N, C-alpha and C positions, 0 to 999 in steps of 0.2 A: 489543455489536453489532460486526459486521464489515462493512467497506466493501471490496469486491473488484473489481479490474479487471484486464484483460489488457493486456499491453504487448508490441507486436511491434516488434522492432528492425529498422530499415531496412538494406538492403544497404550495405555499406561502413562500418558502425558496429558497435559491440559492446555486449553486455549490461553490460559493466563501465562504459562511458560513462554509460548510464542509471543504473546503480547508484550511481555517484558523485553524480549530481544527486539521486537518491532519498534517499540518506543525508543530504545537506546540507539538503534541504527537511524531511525527517523530524525531524532534530535540533531544528529550530525548531518545527514543528507539535506535536511530542510534549511541548512545554512547556505546551500548552493543558490546562485542566481536563478530566478524563475520558479523556485519551489513555492507551492501554494498550500501545502498541508497533506496530511495522510489520514486515512480512516480505516478502521476494521469493523466489519459487521458479521455477527453470527447468523448462520442459516437457521431459519425458523424450523424447528423440529429436529435439528441435528446440531447441537452445540459444538461438535468437533469439526465442523466445516465453517470456514470463514471466507469472506470476500475482502480483499485488501485493495484499497484505492489510493493511489498517489496522484495528486493534482499538480500540474505544471503550467507555466505560462505558454510553453511551446514544446514540441518534440525536440527541437534543437537544444533547448535548455536542458532537458532530461538527458539527451545524448551527450551533451558536454559534461554533465555531472558523471555519467557512466564512464566517460573517457578519462576521468581523473581518479586513478586508483587510490582508495583510502584504506590503508591496512587495518585501521580500527573497525571500519564498517565491514570489511571482509571477515575479520575475526568474529564479529557479532553474528553475521549471517551464518558462518560455519558452525558457531555454537548452537544455532537453532536447528541445523540440518538433521540431527539424530531424532528429533521428535515431531517432524512434520514433512509432508510432501507438498511442494509448491508447483502449481501449474499456471503459467502465464495465460491470461484470457485475451489479452490484446491491448493495443493503444488506441484510444478513441479521442476524436476531436471534441471540443466543447460543443454543446448542443446548438443547432442552427435556430431552434425555436424552443420556447418554454411556455406552456399553458398553465396558468395558475388560477385557482378559484377566485371569484370576485372578492376584492378587498384584501387579498394576500399579496405579499411581495415575494420575490424569488431569493431573498436573503436567508 
């Protein structure tokens, strides 16, 4: 499953500031069972808007991680709060189908 949210960088700050916090928190979170990785993407035409994607084996795995309070992750997330606004976009199941161009794999 994918947990997706939008990150808007506030004026006077940079996406790199947020990315630093994202990587530090993700390195800890990704040690949880079922964690598959994280990604940050810049919006084309607006480098101060990012989409963040966290991949998990299942919603249950992600919920279990959320249920285990980690003070270091909480501290890192709080440290990023002054320079961005985060809007959850939702939780999505893995795709039911993938259509790839001929000769390409989905890896």
